[in-house]
TORVODREN-602304 format. One record per residue: residue number from 1; x, y, z of N, C-alpha, C in turn. Coordinates in pm, whole numbers, plus 32768, in hexadecimal, padded with zeros to 4 digits. Layout:
residues N
  seq   nxx   nyy   nzz  caxx  cayy  cazz   cxx   cyy   czz
  NUM     X     Y     Z     X     Y     Z     X     Y     Z
...
This chain:
residues 316
  seq   nxx   nyy   nzz  caxx  cayy  cazz   cxx   cyy   czz
    1  6082  6715  7BB8  602D  676F  7B51  6080  6782  7AD0
    2  6051  676E  7A68  6098  6766  79E0  6075  67F3  799C
    3  60C6  6841  7979  608B  68BD  793C  6075  68A6  78A5
    4  60BF  6845  785E  60AA  6824  77D6  601F  67E5  77AE
    5  5FED  678C  7811  5F7B  6732  77FA  5F31  672B  7872
    6  5EB5  675B  7864  5E5B  674F  78DD  5DF0  66DE  78BB
    7  5DAB  66BD  7931  5D46  6643  790D  5CEC  664E  78B3
    8  5CA2  66CC  78BA  5C29  66DF  785E  5C55  66E8  77CA
    9  5CDF  6727  77B4  5D17  6728  7731  5D29  668F  76FD
   10  5D5D  6636  774B  5D85  65BF  772D  5D02  656B  770D
   11  5C93  6581  7758  5C18  6537  7748  5BCB  6564  76C7
   12  5BE3  65F4  76A5  5BAB  6622  762F  5BF5  65E4  75B0
   13  5C6D  65D9  75B2  5CBB  659D  7548  5C98  650F  7530
   14  5C96  64C4  7598  5C88  6429  7599  5BEA  6410  756E
   15  5B94  6466  7599  5B10  6463  7570  5B0C  6472  74D2
   16  5B55  64DB  749A  5B41  64E8  7412  5B84  647C  73B9
   17  5BEF  6452  73EF  5C2C  63DB  73AA  5BE2  6360  73BD
   18  5B90  6341  741B  5B48  62CC  7422  5AD7  62E0  73BB
   19  5A8C  635A  73B2  5A20  636A  735E  5A52  635B  72D1
   20  5ACD  637D  72AD  5AEE  6377  7219  5B0E  62DF  7202
   21  5B32  627C  725D  5B51  61F7  723B  5AE3  6195  7260
   22  5A6E  61D5  7285  59F9  615D  72AF  59C1  6132  721A
   23  59A1  60BB  7227  5957  6078  719E  58D8  60D5  7187
   24  58BB  60C3  70FA  5847  610B  70CD  57CC  60ED  711E
   25  577A  6153  7147  56FA  6132  717C  5715  6157  7225
   26  5796  6156  724A  57AE  615F  72DF  57DE  61F1  72E6
   27  57B3  622B  736B  57E3  62BC  7384  5816  62BF  740F
   28  5877  631D  7426  58A3  632C  74B2  5834  6375  74F9
   29  581F  6361  7575  57B2  639F  75C2  57D8  6440  75C5
   30  5786  649C  75BF  57A0  6528  75AB  57A9  6559  763C
   31  57F9  65C1  7646  5805  660D  76C2  5787  6642  76EB
   32  576C  664F  7777  56E5  6690  779D  56D8  670F  776C
   33  5672  6737  7743  564E  67C8  7723  5669  6831  7799
   34  56C1  688D  7771  56E1  68F0  77D0  5677  695F  77C2
   35  565F  6999  7845  5604  6A11  7844  5641  6A85  77E7
   36  55E0  6AB9  7797  560D  6B34  7740  55C5  6BB0  7753
   37  5547  6BA2  77A9  54FA  6C1F  77A9  5526  6C77  781D
   38  54EA  6CE9  782A  551B  6D50  789C  54FD  6D0C  790A
   39  556B  6D48  7972  5545  6D0E  79F5  54CC  6D47  7A3B
   40  549A  6CFD  7AA2  5425  6D39  7ADE  5454  6D9F  7B32
   41  53F3  6DF1  7B79  5415  6E5D  7BC7  543C  6E1B  7C4C
   42  5497  6E6F  7C94  54B7  6E40  7D21  5446  6E29  7D7B
   43  5453  6DBA  7DDA  53EF  6DAE  7E30  5401  6DF5  7EBA
   44  548B  6E08  7ED6  54AD  6E4B  7F53  5531  6E97  7F40
   45  555C  6ED1  7FA0  55DC  6F1A  7F9F  561F  6EF7  800E
   46  56B0  6F0C  8011  5702  6EF6  8089  574B  6F7E  80A5
   47  577F  6F8F  8130  57C3  6FF7  8152  583E  6FF1  8102
   48  5868  706B  80E5  58E1  7082  8090  5942  70D3  80CE
   49  59D1  70D9  80A3  5A2B  7129  80C3  5A7F  7162  804C
   50  5AE2  71AF  805D  5B21  71E7  7FEE  5BBC  71C2  7FF8
   51  5BF0  71AD  7F99  5C86  719C  7F77  5CA2  7207  7F0A
   52  5CDB  7271  7F23  5CF7  72E0  7ECD  5C6E  7314  7EB5
   53  5C56  7329  7E37  5BB9  7361  7E10  5B6C  72F1  7DE6
   54  5B88  7281  7DFA  5B36  7205  7DCD  5AE7  71CE  7E38
   55  5A62  71BE  7E38  5A14  7172  7EB3  5A0C  70E5  7E96
   56  5A2A  7099  7EF6  5A2C  7014  7EED  59CF  6FC9  7F69
   57  5992  6F62  7F57  5944  6F35  7FB2  599E  6EE5  802D
   58  596E  6EF2  809C  59B0  6EC2  8106  59D6  6E32  8101
   59  598C  6DE6  80C5  5994  6D4B  809D  59B8  6D4A  8017
   60  5A29  6D02  7FEE  5A4A  6CF8  7F78  5A6C  6C65  7F47
   61  5A54  6C4B  7ECC  5A4F  6BCA  7EA2  5AD9  6B89  7E6E
   62  5B07  6B28  7EBE  5B82  6AEE  7E9B  5B83  6A99  7E1F
   63  5BF3  6A90  7DD7  5C01  6A42  7D4A  5C1E  69B3  7D53
   64  5C5C  698D  7DE0  5C95  6906  7DE2  5C3B  688C  7DCC
   65  5BC1  689C  7DF9  5B68  682D  7DD2  5B3F  682B  7D44
   66  5B43  6892  7CF7  5B2A  689D  7C73  5B96  685D  7C24
   67  5C11  6878  7C59  5C85  6846  7C13  5CAE  67B4  7C37
   68  5C8C  6793  7CA9  5C9B  6710  7CD0  5D26  6701  7D2B
   69  5D2E  676B  7D6B  5D9D  676E  7DD4  5D68  6741  7E66
   70  5D6B  66C1  7E93  5D17  66A1  7EEF  5D45  66C8  7F78
   71  5DCE  66C5  7F98  5E03  66C6  801A  5DC2  6674  8077
   72  5DAD  65EC  804B  5D5A  658A  809E  5DB3  6527  80E9
   73  5E25  6566  8118  5E8C  6515  8166  5EA7  6484  8123
   74  5E91  6417  8152  5EBC  639B  8101  5E54  6360  80B1
   75  5DE9  6399  809D  5D73  6369  8043  5D88  638E  7FB7
   76  5DDE  632D  7F76  5DF9  636A  7EDF  5D9A  635F  7E75
   77  5D1E  6316  7EAC  5CAF  631D  7E36  5C6C  6399  7E46
   78  5C72  63F4  7E95  5C1E  646F  7EA2  5C34  64DD  7E39
   79  5C96  64D6  7E11  5CCF  653A  7D99  5C84  6504  7D1D
   80  5C84  6492  7D16  5C3C  6454  7C94  5BA8  645D  7C94
   81  5B79  644A  7D0B  5AE8  644C  7D22  5AB9  64E2  7D02
   82  5AFE  6544  7D38  5AE6  65D4  7D24  5AF1  65F5  7C87
   83  5B4B  65C4  7C43  5B48  65DE  7BC0  5AE6  65A1  7B7C
   84  5AAB  6524  7B9B  5A3A  64E5  7B55  59B9  6531  7B73
   85  59AC  654C  7BF0  592A  659C  7C0F  5931  6628  7BCC
   86  59A0  6669  7BC2  5995  6707  7BA3  59A4  6707  7B09
   87  594B  66BF  7AB8  5948  66CE  7A2C  593D  675F  7A0C
   88  593B  6780  798F  5935  6811  794E  58AE  6841  7977
   89  583F  67EA  796B  57C2  6829  7988  57B1  6833  7A1E
   90  57EF  67E5  7A73  57DA  67F8  7AFF  582A  6877  7B2C
   91  589E  6896  7AFB  58F6  690C  7B0D  58A4  6983  7AEA
   92  584D  6987  7A79  5801  69F1  7A53  578C  6A0B  7AC0
   93  574E  69A0  7AF2  56FF  69A9  7B4D  5729  69DB  7BD3
   94  579C  69BD  7BFD  57E6  69DA  7C70  57F0  6A6E  7C63
   95  5823  6AAF  7C03  5846  6B33  7BF9  57C6  6B8E  7BED
   96  575A  6B4F  7BB6  56C8  6B8E  7BAA  5696  6BA8  7C36
   97  569F  6B1F  7C7E  5674  6B25  7D1E  56BE  6B83  7D68
   98  5741  6B8A  7D53  5788  6BF1  7DB9  5758  6C7D  7D9E
   99  5760  6C97  7D17  572C  6D24  7CFC  568D  6D3E  7D26
  100  563C  6CDC  7D13  55AD  6CE7  7D39  55AC  6CFA  7DD4
  101  5600  6CCC  7E22  55FD  6CE8  7EB4  5655  6D5D  7EE2
  102  5690  6DA6  7E85  56E1  6E1B  7EC1  576B  6E01  7EB8
  103  57A5  6D96  7E98  583A  6D97  7E8B  5861  6DCE  7E19
  104  58C1  6E28  7E21  58E2  6E7C  7D92  5984  6E63  7D79
  105  59CA  6DFE  7DB8  5A53  6DF1  7DA3  5A85  6D61  7DA7
  106  5AE0  6D38  7D4C  5B0A  6CB4  7D3E  5BA1  6CB0  7D3B
  107  5BE0  6C5C  7D77  5C6A  6C51  7D6F  5CA0  6BD3  7D29
  108  5D02  6BDE  7CE1  5D3A  6B68  7CA3  5DBA  6B7F  7C56
  109  5E14  6B1A  7C40  5E8F  6B17  7BFA  5E7F  6B3D  7B76
  110  5ECF  6B94  7B39  5EBB  6BC7  7AA7  5ED0  6B4A  7A52
  111  5F29  6AEC  7A5C  5F45  6A91  7A06  5ED5  6A18  79FF
  112  5E64  6A2E  7A61  5DEE  69D2  7A49  5D97  6A1A  79EA
  113  5DB5  6A8E  79B1  5D6D  6ACA  794B  5CF0  6B12  7985
  114  5CA6  6B53  7921  5C2D  6BA5  793A  5BB1  6B7D  78EF
  115  5BB9  6B1E  78A3  5B5F  6ADC  7841  5ACC  6AF2  788F
  116  5AC0  6AB7  7910  5A40  6AB3  795A  5A13  6B45  7977
  117  5A73  6B9E  79A4  5A59  6C20  79C5  5A28  6C72  793D
  118  5A66  6C55  78D4  5A3D  6CA2  7855  59A9  6C6E  7829
  119  5989  6BF9  7840  5909  6BE0  7826  58A8  6C1C  7881
  120  58C6  6C3C  790A  5875  6C64  7960  5876  6CFE  7944
  121  58D5  6D3C  7927  58CB  6DC6  7905  5888  6DEB  787C
  122  588D  6D89  7826  583A  6D9B  77A4  57A1  6D93  77C6
  123  5780  6D5A  7833  56F8  6D47  7862  56BD  6DBC  78B3
  124  5727  6E26  78B8  56FA  6E9A  7907  573E  6E8F  79A6
  125  5779  6E23  79B5  57B1  6E20  7A41  581E  6E89  7A5D
  126  5829  6EAA  7AE8  587F  6F1A  7B0F  58DA  6EE7  7B70
  127  58EC  6E6A  7B85  595F  6E1E  7BCB  59D8  6E58  7BC0
  128  5A1B  6E8B  7C1D  5AAA  6EC2  7C1A  5B0E  6E5A  7C38
  129  5B6B  6E55  7BDB  5BCC  6DF3  7BE5  5C50  6E29  7C32
  130  5C79  6DE5  7C8F  5CEE  6E07  7CD9  5D56  6D89  7CC1
  131  5DC6  6DAF  7C76  5E10  6D4E  7C42  5E82  6D2F  7C8C
  132  5EA6  6CA2  7CA6  5F25  6C8E  7CCE  5F8C  6C78  7C59
  133  600E  6C96  7C7B  607D  6C92  7C23  60F5  6C5E  7C64
  134  6155  6C23  7C22  61C7  6BF2  7C52  623C  6C24  7BF3
  135  62B1  6C2C  7C17  6322  6C66  7BD7  6352  6C01  7B80
  136  6371  6C25  7AF9  639E  6BD3  7A98  6438  6BDC  7A6D
  137  6478  6B74  7A5A  650F  6B83  7A2D  6560  6BCC  7A99
  138  65A2  6C37  7A77  65FC  6C6D  7ACB  65AD  6CE1  7B0B
  139  654A  6CB4  7B69  64F0  6D1A  7BAC  64B1  6D6B  7B4B
  140  647F  6D39  7AE0  6433  6D7E  7A67  63AC  6D9D  7AA4
  141  6368  6DF5  7A4B  62DA  6E26  7A77  6270  6DFC  7A19
  142  6291  6D90  79C5  622C  6D6F  794C  61A7  6D50  798F
  143  61A7  6D13  79FB  611A  6CE6  7A29  60C5  6D68  7A5E
  144  6108  6DC3  7A8F  60D5  6E37  7ABF  609E  6E86  7A43
  145  60E4  6E9B  79DE  60BF  6EDA  7967  6048  6E9A  7929
  146  6050  6E00  7917  5FEB  6DCA  78DF  5F64  6DCB  792F
  147  5F63  6DCE  79AB  5EE4  6DE5  7A03  5EAA  6E75  79E9
  148  5EFC  6EE5  79DC  5EC6  6F59  79A9  5E8F  6F54  7928
  149  5EBD  6F0C  78C0  5E98  6F09  7841  5E07  6EBA  7839
  150  5DF7  6E5E  7895  5D86  6E0D  788E  5D06  6E39  78D9
  151  5D2B  6EB7  7920  5CB9  6EFC  7965  5CAB  6EFA  79F3
  152  5D20  6EE3  7A40  5D1C  6EE3  7ABD  5D11  6F6D  7AFD
  153  5CCC  6F7E  7B74  5CB4  7009  7BAF  5D23  700C  7C12
  154  5D58  6F9A  7C4C  5DCC  6FA6  7CBB  5E1A  6F21  7C9A
  155  5E91  6F40  7CBE  5EFF  6ED2  7C98  5F52  6EC8  7D1F
  156  5F76  6E49  7D48  5FE5  6E41  7DB4  6041  6DC1  7DA7
  157  60B4  6DCF  7DD3  610E  6D60  7DDA  60D2  6D06  7E33
  158  60D3  6C80  7E08  60AA  6C1B  7E61  60F6  6C12  7ED8
  159  60C4  6BCD  7F32  6103  6BBC  7FC1  6188  6B7C  7FC3
  160  6190  6B01  7F6E  61FD  6AC6  7F55  6272  6B0D  7F2D
  161  6242  6B51  7EAB  62A2  6BA1  7E70  62EA  6C25  7EC6
  162  6287  6C64  7EFB  62B1  6CD4  7F5A  6303  6C9D  7FCC
  163  62E0  6C2F  800C  6327  6BEE  8084  63B0  6BDD  805A
  164  63C1  6B9C  7FD1  6442  6B73  7FA9  64A3  6BE9  7F92
  165  646F  6C56  7F5C  64C2  6CCC  7F49  64DD  6D06  7FD5
  166  6494  6CFB  8029  64AF  6D3F  80B0  651B  6CF6  80F9
  167  6519  6C68  80ED  656B  6C10  812C  660D  6C27  80DF
  168  65FC  6C38  806D  667E  6C63  8026  66B9  6CEE  8033
  169  6663  6D46  8085  668E  6DDB  8097  6675  6E18  8024
  170  6620  6DF5  7FBA  6606  6E3C  7F44  6586  6E7F  7F43
  171  657D  6F01  7F94  6508  6F69  7FA6  6508  6FA7  7F2E
  172  6574  6FBF  7ED0  6575  7015  7E64  64F4  6FDF  7DFB
  173  6515  6F58  7DE0  64C5  6F20  7D88  6425  6F36  7DA8
  174  6402  6F11  7E1E  637A  6F34  7E59  6344  6FD8  7E37
  175  63AC  7022  7E5B  6398  70BB  7E44  6374  70CC  7DAC
  176  63C6  7091  7D65  63BB  70A5  7CC9  6332  7074  7C99
  177  630C  7001  7CCB  6281  6FCB  7CAF  6222  7032  7CC0
  178  6220  7076  7D1B  61B2  70DC  7D4E  61C0  7139  7CCE
  179  622C  7167  7CBB  6235  71D2  7C3B  61FD  71A7  7BB0
  180  622E  7115  7B9E  61F9  70E7  7B37  616B  70DD  7B24
  181  611E  70B4  7B96  609A  70AD  7B98  6064  712A  7B90
  182  6077  718F  7BDD  603F  7228  7BE0  6042  724F  7B49
  183  60C1  7234  7B11  60C9  727E  7A80  6063  724B  7A33
  184  6022  71D7  7A43  5FB6  71A0  79F3  5F2A  71C7  7A3E
  185  5F36  7225  7A85  5EB2  7259  7AC7  5E65  71F3  7B0C
  186  5EA3  718F  7B53  5E76  7137  7BB0  5E9B  7149  7C40
  187  5E3D  7118  7C94  5E63  7122  7D24  5ED5  70A8  7D3E
  188  5F3F  70D7  7D8C  5FAC  7080  7DA0  5FB8  7049  7E32
  189  5FBF  6FC8  7E33  5FBB  6F98  7EBD  603A  6F45  7ECC
  190  6048  6EF9  7F43  60AC  6EA9  7F67  6062  6E2E  7FBB
  191  608C  6DB9  7F95  6063  6D49  7FD3  60B7  6D18  8038
  192  608D  6CC9  809F  60EB  6C88  810D  60B5  6C11  8146
  193  6104  6BAD  814E  60E1  6B43  81B5  6121  6B5E  8242
  194  61A1  6B90  822F  61E4  6BA7  82A6  61D5  6C2D  82DB
  195  61BB  6C49  834E  61A6  6CC9  8386  6233  6D1C  8379
  196  62A4  6CD4  8377  6327  6D30  8360  6327  6D7A  82E2
  197  62DB  6D4B  827E  62CC  6D95  81FA  6291  6E24  8212
  198  621C  6E22  8261  61D6  6EA3  8286  6234  6F03  82CC
  199  627B  6EBE  833C  62CC  6F11  8383  633F  6F4B  834B
  200  6374  6F05  82D5  63EF  6F29  828C  63B3  6F9E  822D
  201  6355  6F8B  81E9  6318  6FF2  819A  62F7  7073  81CF
  202  62AF  7061  824A  62A5  70E6  82AE  631A  7128  82D7
  203  6380  70DA  82F4  640E  710E  8327  6447  7149  82A9
  204  6448  7117  8231  6483  715E  81BC  6434  71D2  817C
  205  63B8  71E8  81B7  6376  7264  8191  631B  7241  810E
  206  6316  71DE  80E1  62C4  71A7  8065  6237  71C7  808C
  207  61E8  71FC  8034  6162  7238  8056  6108  71F2  7FDC
  208  60E8  716B  7FF3  6080  7132  7F9C  5FEB  716A  7FB2
  209  5FA7  715E  7F52  5F19  717D  7F67  5ED9  7121  7FB9
  210  5F00  70B1  7FC8  5EC2  704D  801E  5F2B  6FDB  803C
  211  5F11  6F92  80A5  5F4F  6F16  80C6  5EE2  6EA5  80C0
  212  5F21  6E37  80A8  5ECC  6DC3  80A9  5F11  6D47  80F4
  213  5EE3  6D2C  8179  5F29  6CE6  81D1  5ED9  6C73  8207
  214  5F03  6BF9  8214  5ED0  6B98  825A  5E92  6BB7  82FA
  215  5E3D  6B76  8317  5E11  6B8E  83A0  5DA0  6B41  83BE
  216  5DB8  6AF7  843A  5D55  6AA2  8467  5D83  6A6E  84F4
  217  5D1D  6A40  8553  5D3E  6A19  85C7  5D79  6982  85B3
  218  5DB3  694A  8622  5DED  68C7  8633  5D7D  6868  866D
  219  5D0A  6884  866B  5CAB  6833  869C  5C6D  67D8  862A
  220  5CCF  677F  8609  5CB3  6710  8599  5D08  66A7  85A8
  221  5CDA  662E  8587  5D1E  65A1  859E  5DB1  65AA  8576
  222  5DCE  65DE  84EF  5E51  65D7  84C5  5EA0  665D  84C4
  223  5E88  66BB  8531  5EC0  672E  8548  5F55  6716  855D
  224  5F9B  6774  8551  603E  676C  8567  605C  6731  85E9
  225  60B8  66D8  85F3  60F3  66A5  8676  6153  6704  86A5
  226  6180  66EE  8727  61ED  673B  8763  626F  6733  870D
  227  6284  66AD  86D4  6311  66A9  8692  6309  66E2  85F3
  228  6290  6710  85D6  6287  6731  8557  6297  67C9  8554
  229  6302  67FD  8507  633A  6880  8518  632D  68C4  848E
  230  6317  6884  842C  6301  68C1  83B8  628B  6906  8393
  231  6299  6969  832A  620E  69B8  8301  6197  6964  82C6
  232  61C2  68F9  8296  6164  6880  8263  6182  6803  82A8
  233  6113  67E1  82D3  6126  6748  832C  614E  66D7  82BC
  234  6170  666A  82FB  6199  65EA  82B9  6119  65CA  8281
  235  6126  6574  8213  60B0  653E  81CA  603C  65A8  819D
  236  605E  660C  8194  5FEE  6675  8165  5F85  6673  81C5
  237  5FAE  667D  8245  5F33  6680  82A9  5F34  66F7  830A
  238  5F7B  675D  82ED  5F73  67CC  8349  5FA9  6844  82F7
  239  5F7A  68B5  8317  5F99  6933  82C8  5FB3  69AF  8319
  240  5FA0  69AB  8392  5FAC  6A31  83EA  5FE2  69F2  8477
  241  6065  6A03  847F  60AF  69C5  84F3  6092  6A1B  8572
  242  6074  6AA1  857B  6076  6AF5  85CF  6001  6B60  85CA
  243  5F84  6B39  85DC  5F11  6B92  85BF  5F0E  6C07  861A
  244  5F3F  6BEE  86A5  5F2B  6C5D  86FD  5F8F  6CC4  86DB
  245  6016  6CA2  86B2  6063  6D00  868C  6041  6D4B  860C
  246  6009  6CF6  85AE  5FD3  6D38  8533  5F73  6DBA  8554
  247  5F17  6D94  85B0  5EB2  6E01  85C9  5EFA  6E73  8612
  248  5F61  6E5B  8665  5FAD  6EBE  869F  5FF0  6F21  8643
  249  602D  6EDC  85DD  6092  6F27  857C  602B  6F7E  8523
  250  5FCC  6F2F  84F9  5F6E  6F79  8490  5F1F  6FDD  84CD
  251  5F10  6FE1  854C  5EBF  704B  8591  5EFE  70F0  855F
  252  5F84  70E1  855B  5FBF  7164  8535  5FE3  7171  84A7
  253  5FC5  7117  8463  5FC9  7124  83CA  5F57  717D  838F
  254  5F80  71D8  833E  5F13  723B  831A  5ED4  721E  828E
  255  5F1D  71B1  824D  5EC6  7181  81D1  5E54  711F  81DE
  256  5DFD  7118  8188  5D96  70B7  8187  5DD4  7034  818E
  257  5D8D  6FDA  81DD  5DB9  6F4F  81E0  5D50  6EF8  81BA
  258  5D7C  6E9B  815C  5D1B  6E30  8133  5D53  6DAF  8171
  259  5D11  6D74  81C8  5D2D  6CEF  8206  5D02  6C80  81A7
  260  5D6A  6C20  81A0  5D39  6BAC  814F  5D5C  6B2D  81A8
  261  5D33  6AB4  8187  5D3A  6A40  81D0  5CF6  6A4E  8254
  262  5C8E  6A9E  8255  5C43  6AB5  82CE  5BFA  6A3E  8315
  263  5BE1  69DD  82C0  5BA9  6956  82F9  5C02  68E7  82EF
  264  5C8B  6905  82E3  5CEF  68A8  82E0  5CCF  683D  827D
  265  5CA0  6860  81FA  5C8A  6809  81A3  5C23  67A3  81C2
  266  5BAF  67E0  8201  5B38  6794  8219  5B35  6756  82AA
  267  5BA6  675D  82E8  5BA4  6727  8381  5B53  6778  83E0
  268  5B3E  67E3  83C8  5AEE  683E  8430  5A6A  6866  83FA
  269  59FE  6866  8444  597C  6872  841B  5988  6918  83ED
  270  5933  6945  8392  5928  69D0  8364  590F  6A32  83E4
  271  58A8  6A10  841F  586D  6A53  8490  58E4  6A7D  84FB
  272  5943  6A1E  850A  59B0  6A34  8567  5A2D  6A85  850F
  273  5A3F  6A5C  84A9  5AAE  6A80  8466  5A9E  6B13  8430
  274  5A2E  6B3A  840C  5A0C  6BC5  83D5  5A14  6C20  844D
  275  59DB  6BF8  84B3  59E3  6C3F  852B  5A75  6C6F  855B
  276  5AC6  6C0A  8555  5B3F  6C04  858D  5B94  6C68  8535
  277  5B74  6C64  84B0  5BC9  6CAF  8459  5BB2  6D49  8458
  278  5B34  6D59  8465  5AF2  6DEB  846C  5B27  6E27  84FA
  279  5B08  6DDE  8555  5B27  6E14  85DC  5BC9  6E22  8600
  280  5C0D  6DD0  85B4  5C91  6DD4  85B9  5CDA  6E40  855B
  281  5C77  6E87  851E  5CB4  6F00  84D4  5CBA  6F01  843C
  282  5C89  6E96  8402  5C77  6E92  8367  5C11  6EE1  833B
  283  5C2D  6F2E  82D3  5BC7  6F8B  8293  5B7F  6F3B  8229
  284  5BAC  6EC4  81E2  5B60  6E79  819E  5B9C  6DE3  81A1
  285  5B3F  6D92  818C  5B5B  6D09  8183  5B4F  6CC5  8108
  286  5BAA  6C70  80E1  5BAE  6C19  8061  5B88  6B98  806C
  287  5B0F  6B6C  8046  5AF4  6ADC  8068  5AD8  6A93  7FEF
  288  5B15  6A20  7FD9  5AEE  69BC  7F79  5A66  697C  7F86
  289  5A05  6987  7F35  5978  695F  7F44  5950  6918  7EC9
  290  5907  689A  7EE0  58C2  6857  7E7B  5833  689E  7E72
  291  57ED  6882  7E05  5776  68CF  7DF1  5714  68DB  7E4B
  292  5708  6856  7E98  5699  6839  7F00  56C6  6874  7F80
  293  5735  68B0  7F89  5762  68E9  800B  574C  6984  8015
  294  573A  69BD  7F98  573F  6A49  7F92  56DE  6A94  7FCF
  295  5662  6A65  7FBE  55E8  6AAD  800F  55FF  6AB6  809D
  296  5622  6A48  80DE  5632  6A35  8166  56AC  6A8A  81A1
  297  5722  6A82  8155  578E  6AD1  8177  5776  6B68  8171
  298  5726  6B98  8116  5700  6C1D  8114  56AC  6C43  8191
  299  5647  6BE5  81B5  5603  6C00  822E  5655  6C0A  82A3
  300  56B0  6BA9  82BB  570D  6BB8  832D  574C  6C22  832F
  301  5794  6C58  82CB  57DB  6CC3  82B5  5796  6D50  82DF
  302  5718  6D4E  82CA  56CA  6DC9  82E4  56AA  6DBA  8375
  303  568E  6D53  83B3  5666  6D3F  8442  56EA  6D5D  848E
  304  5768  6D23  8460  57DA  6D4B  84AE  57F8  6DCC  84AA
  305  57EE  6E0F  843C  580C  6E9E  8439  57AD  6EFE  8477
  306  5740  6ED5  8495  56DA  6F17  84E4  56F4  6F24  8582
  307  5748  6EBA  859C  5752  6EA9  863A  57F2  6E9E  865F
  308  584A  6EEC  8617  58D3  6ED6  8628  5914  6F1B  86B4
  309  5967  6EE8  86E0  59B1  6F2E  8759  5A38  6F45  8727
  310  5A59  6FA8  86E7  5ACE  6FB9  8690  5B1A  7026  86D2
  311  5BAB  7025  86CD  5BFC  7092  8710  5C4F  70D4  869F
  312  5C74  7086  8630  5CC2  70C5  85D0  5C5C  7123  8585
  313  5C83  7199  8568  5C32  71FA  8507  5C1C  71B7  847D
  314  5BB3  71C7  8441  5B9E  719E  83B6  5C05  71E9  835C
  315  5C57  71A8  8318  5CA2  71DC  82A4  5C89  71D2  8221
  316  5C1D  71A6  8208  5BDC  7196  8194  5B52  718E  8195
């Protein structure tokens, strides 16, 4: 991921250059018209929970598919396909559909920008942005401050960033990140791929407003093998090496828990992955969705929540 130049900025710049150098009488093809009118009223609602004083839908929209982070194992073309499919107009449609069906929160990395969210908000959208941030320079907080300035409701250190700090024994920087976020009147979270990050934060007495932790079963083809001991599997093919232990530890965690990678990046069917996450103790699930998956995933979420066998108390 390049902070200085993103794909859409590059396309706009090259399109403008091409238009300026075309022979007389020829014009570059214009961008598709983006919707500008007010959003239609919601068709349905979703069960919600609270983080702090803010209400969030139990099903949240992940930003990876919009931004092109495929996690597609060794299928290199998938990220390019996602970027080609998710045009500006399609992203606007995806956000509209999500809100239309009761999803009120989206999660994405701050350096991917908020142009799409701003367009959505200008149309009257109420989508709440939960921003991912990484530490810059010498454990700097620039990305956390930027997220607050751009309109985030909640901000959390990404899983890789938090895991790295914990592995180096630097819990102080994580604690300071919570202070930086809260000073800007945002909900403060901590992300994790490794369960050790949650354990260390709890032991140190850190009290984020929420955790965001990977969680899914191993009932899929490329699940971690016995010889894979890292928090992230080889070839970008696994993200939760110890789901039973995660559920056991999180049972005693009092903060709300947003579970992500609940479908193992598309390898687990939603009806199975959603149930596993909620029955395993997650308070919210974060799911990357294409526009055509939203309505069905909302339906599945409602059906699962109506028939849960859950032991962990709702924390959000």
